N, C-alpha and C positions, 0 to 999 in steps of 0.2 A: 632129354627126351621129352614131348609133352605129354605123354600116356605119366612124369611121375608127376604131372603138374594138375593133372585129373589126379590121382591120387591123392593127392594131398589133402587138393581142392573137397574129395569124397570124405576124408579122417577129418577134416576140419565139420563141415557138414552135419558130417552123423555124431560128433562130440556137441554140437551145437542142440540139434531135436534131442538130445538125452538130456537137455539142461531143460530144456525147452517140457519135458516131459514129467520132468520130476515138481517144476510148476503147475506144471496142471493138475497132475496126482493131487498136490495138495490145496487145488479149488476145489478136483470133484469131491474132495474128502470134506472142505468145509459146509460144501452145501448139498450136499446130503445127511450133514450134523442136522439142520433145519428140519428135515421132516420129520413127521410122527411114524413113531415103530416101536413094535411090544415085540419083547423076544427075538429080537435081535430081525426081524419080520418088516420090512415097510407096511405100510399101511396105507389101504383105498381109501381115504377118505377126499372131500372135499377140499380140505386145503392142501395136500399132499398131490391130486390133479393139478391145482393152478399152480403151483411150484412148478411141476413136472412140463407147465405147459410155456413157462418164460427159461425153460432149461436150452433149448438151440441157442436161442438167443445168448443168454447167461456164458456160456460156454463161447460161442463165438468171440463176442466182446475179450473172455477171458483170454482165449488162444493168443488174440492181439495183445497183450497186455503182457502175455508169456512171454514176445517177442518173434513169434512165427511171422506176424506179417515185417520187421526187421529182415530178417532172415531174409527172404525172400527178395530183399534191397539189397541188402547183400552179395548174394548169389547173383543178383549182377554186374554187381560190384568185380566178383569174381571172373565174371565174363569177360571184364574189363583186361584184366591179367591173360586170357586166352588168346584177346586181340593182340594182344602186343606180341603175345611169345610167336605166335602166326607169323605177323611184320617182322618180325627181326630176327626169327631163326625158320629160318627156308629148308628145306631139306635140299640136298643137291640133286640139280636138277631141277626144280622148283619154278614156276614162274612167279616172281616177285608182287606180291599184294600190292595193291595202290586200292584203300578206299576213297572212294569215291563217295561226293554227296547222297546217289545211286541208292550203292552199298549201302552206304551210313543210313539210308532210310529202311531196306528191306533189314539190316541190324537188328532195329528197334522194330519193328516189326514184329520181329523173332520173338526178342524177347520181353513183348504184351503174350504171346499165346506161353511160354516158359512160365510167366510170371500169373498166370493165369490158370495154366494148371497146375502150379503149386500151391496157390487158394483154392483149387476146388480139391486137391485132396485132404486138408487142412478141414474144408468146411463136407465133406461126406465121413470125416470119422468123427466129429462132431454131430453128426445126425445121427451116427451106429450110437453113438451114448446115450441120446435122449433118443433112440427109439429101445434101448435095454433098462433104463430108469424107467419108462410108460410100463413095459411091460411088466418090469419086475413090482410097482405099484398097482397097478392092474391085479395081479393077481395073489398081493400079499409076499411077495419073494420076498427070500433071505438076503438083507443086508451081506454078507461074505459072498455070495455068487454073484451078485450083482460088483457087487467090486474085483472079483474076477473077471467079470468078461470084460466090464470094461480096462482091466486092465489090458486084455488079450488087445482088444480094437488099438490099444495105445500105442502097446508093444509090439504087434503082429502086423493090423494092418497098418495104423499110422503111419509108426517109422519107418519098418521095414518096406511102404509104398514111396516114403518120402524121397528116401536113398535112395531105392529104387530110380527113381524120378530123377533125383540129383544127377544120380551116372550117368542114365540115358541124356537128360540133357546136353551132358557136358558132349559129348559122342556125336549128336546130333545137333547140336548148335558150330562145332569147327566144321562139321560137311556143309551143315548151310552157308556160312562162311563163304569156305571155300565154290561153291555154288551159285550165291551172290556176285559173287566177283567174276568166275567163270562167261555169265553170262553180258558180264560188260571186255570179257577178253576180245582183242581184237586178231584172233586167230583160229586155226583148228584145234577143236580142243583135244588134249591126252591128256590119260591120268596115271596114277601109281597108287596101288591098295597099298598103303601102311597100317603096322601094326606091331604089336609082340606077337612072339608064336613061343607058347609055353604049355601046361598043362590044360589050361581050362580052356587053349583056341577051340574055337568051333569047327568043325568038316568045311562050312563054306567059308568062313576064316582061313582053313589052310588049301585051299581050291583058287582065293582070292591071292593071296600072297604068291601062289606058285609051287607050295610043300607037295602040293597032291595035284598031282596031272591032270588036267582034263582038257581033249581036245576041242572043245567047246573055246574054250581061251588058252590059246599053246603059248601066249606071250607072257602069262599072268609072274608077278605084278602089275606090267604094261599091257594097259587100254588102251583101243580107241573110245571115244565117246558113244559108239553105237553095242562097243561090246561091256562097258559100265554099266549103260544102262539095262540090258538085257542081265545083267547079272544079280545087279541090285534088283531086279523085279523079282529072277528067280531063287533069291535070297533071302527076301524082304522079311519074312514070318523066322525064320530063326535067326538073322540079325536086331530082329525088333526090341530087344532088352541088355542095354549094357555088353553093348559090341563094342571094340576097342577101338578099331577097327576102319581109316576112312582112305578115301577117294583125292590126291593132292594132284593138285592143277601142275602139268609140266613142261616144259617145250617140248618141242615137234623132233624137234636137233638131241635131245636127251631118249625121247622114245627110240628114235631112229638106231643113234647109236646099241642100246640095248636089247632091241631084238635081230640085230644086224641087219639092219634099210640101210 
């Protein structure tokens, strides 16, 4: 099941992020050790302000050296595993996927978007840390409190946002591949909404899966293209992050067999 592959990739990504964060903590501690301090406080001196002005560039460089840029590249390689799975393990009734030159071009464009988003998460965290250091130097703040705030950014903001984006991007990638393929499909598109049913399945997805009846979608989890578009529009906010469910392109015959047509 593709969800198992996604879960495996998510666990791998989180473990790699932990390694990067350990390296970044060491770098930040080393850089702060150069600052002039007194009684455990950073001082507002010309030298300290000069060091602070260079901090964002130093941190972004250190983040690259810690392996974040390479991790993003490795995520793209993991997407190739998802593509192979989508091609080689189509569920019953699904239209076989063939990746034309146009489809590959669309997938490459999606990869660029995902990569830029991942990079942006790291850059934003480095800006936050630079701001914390600037604030601390400006007011002569305690180094211990400064480090606590920095660790909060690394763990709560940077890691959490990066892992959330990783998980969200897997589902988005799978769905976008289906849509890129469907745009070249020579036939009327029909869809099946697929994904796990467990104690964290959202109410919207319970409707999508046909577990909770909704008169607006009497044939769920099977959808016409119009119904699929309407469902996505109505549930977009609830399904925005970490949704584990996707629409899979199915044949018209399979659709009609399952709705009694």
